C-alpha positions in Angstrom: -4.1 -76.3 18.8 -0.4 -76.8 18.5 2.1 -74.5 16.9 2.8 -76.8 14.0 -0.9 -76.9 13.0 -1.1 -73.1 13.1 1.9 -72.7 10.9 0.5 -75.3 8.4 -2.8 -73.4 8.2 -0.9 -70.1 7.8 1.3 -71.4 5.1 -1.6 -73.0 3.2 -3.5 -69.6 3.3 -0.4 -67.8 2.1 0.1 -70.4 -0.7 -3.5 -70.1 -1.8 -3.4 -66.3 -1.8 -0.3 -66.4 -3.9 -1.4 -69.0 -6.4 -5.1 -68.5 -6.8 -5.0 -65.4 -9.1 -2.4 -67.0 -11.3 -3.1 -70.7 -11.2 -6.8 -71.7 -11.2 -7.9 -75.3 -10.8 -8.2 -75.7 -14.6 -4.4 -75.4 -14.9 -3.8 -78.6 -12.9 -4.4 -80.9 -15.8 -2.0 -78.9 -18.0 0.7 -79.2 -15.4 0.1 -82.9 -15.1 0.6 -83.4 -18.8 3.7 -81.2 -18.8 5.2 -83.2 -16.0 4.3 -86.4 -17.7 6.2 -85.3 -20.9 9.1 -83.9 -18.8 9.6 -87.4 -17.4 9.5 -89.0 -20.8 6.0 -90.6 -20.3 5.6 -94.1 -19.1 5.2 -95.2 -15.5 7.5 -92.5 -14.2 5.4 -89.8 -15.9 2.1 -91.1 -14.6 3.6 -91.3 -11.1 4.8 -87.7 -11.3 1.5 -86.4 -12.7 -0.9 -88.2 -10.4 1.2 -88.4 -7.1 3.5 -85.4 -7.2 3.9 -85.2 -3.4 5.3 -88.8 -3.3 7.3 -88.5 -6.6 11.0 -89.3 -6.7 13.4 -90.4 -9.4 15.2 -93.6 -8.7 18.9 -93.9 -9.3 18.3 -96.6 -11.8 16.5 -94.3 -14.2 18.6 -93.6 -17.3 18.3 -90.6 -19.5 15.5 -88.2 -19.1 14.3 -85.5 -21.5 14.7 -82.8 -18.8 17.1 -82.6 -15.8 16.2 -84.3 -12.6 16.3 -80.9 -10.9 13.8 -79.4 -13.3 11.5 -82.4 -13.0 11.6 -82.3 -9.2 10.8 -78.5 -9.2 7.9 -79.1 -11.6 6.5 -81.8 -9.3 6.9 -79.4 -6.4 5.0 -76.7 -8.3 2.1 -79.1 -9.1 2.0 -80.2 -5.4 1.7 -76.5 -4.3 -1.0 -75.8 -6.8 -2.9 -78.9 -5.8 -2.7 -77.9 -2.1 -3.8 -74.4 -2.8 -7.0 -75.7 -4.4 -7.8 -78.2 -1.7 -6.7 -81.3 -3.6 -4.7 -84.2 -2.2 -1.2 -84.0 -3.9 -0.7 -87.7 -2.9 -3.6 -88.8 -5.1 -4.6 -86.3 -7.8 -7.3 -87.1 -10.3 -6.1 -88.9 -13.4 -4.3 -86.7 -15.9 -6.1 -85.7 -19.1 -6.0 -88.2 -21.9 -3.6 -87.5 -24.6 -5.0 -87.9 -28.1 -1.7 -87.8 -30.0 -1.9 -90.5 -32.6 -0.2 -93.0 -30.2 3.0 -91.0 -29.9 2.9 -91.1 -26.0 1.4 -94.6 -25.8 -1.5 -93.5 -23.5 
C-alpha cells in the first residue's frame, strides 16, 4: 500500500467518526434540499445537490440568494457527509421531491 492510500483511509475513518453521531444518512436529503434552495434552484441547484464533489459556480452566474462562499462550504459539507456514509459524492441519489405548490418548479 502507498502512503497516499493509507492517509485517505485514515481521513475517511476520522470523518466518519466525527460525523456519524451528528449526521446520520437520513440528513443527506435535507442537506440536498437546503443546497438546492441556497443556489436559487434550477440547474445549478440540482447540480449542487446531486453532485456536490464536482460542483462549482461559473463566473457567468448572476445574483444568488446566498454568497458563493456559503454555497461552496455547504457543498463541501454535503460531500463530507456523503463520504462518511459510503456514498459517492460525485453521483448522489436524486434529491427529495419538493411539494411546494410549484414555487420551486420541480
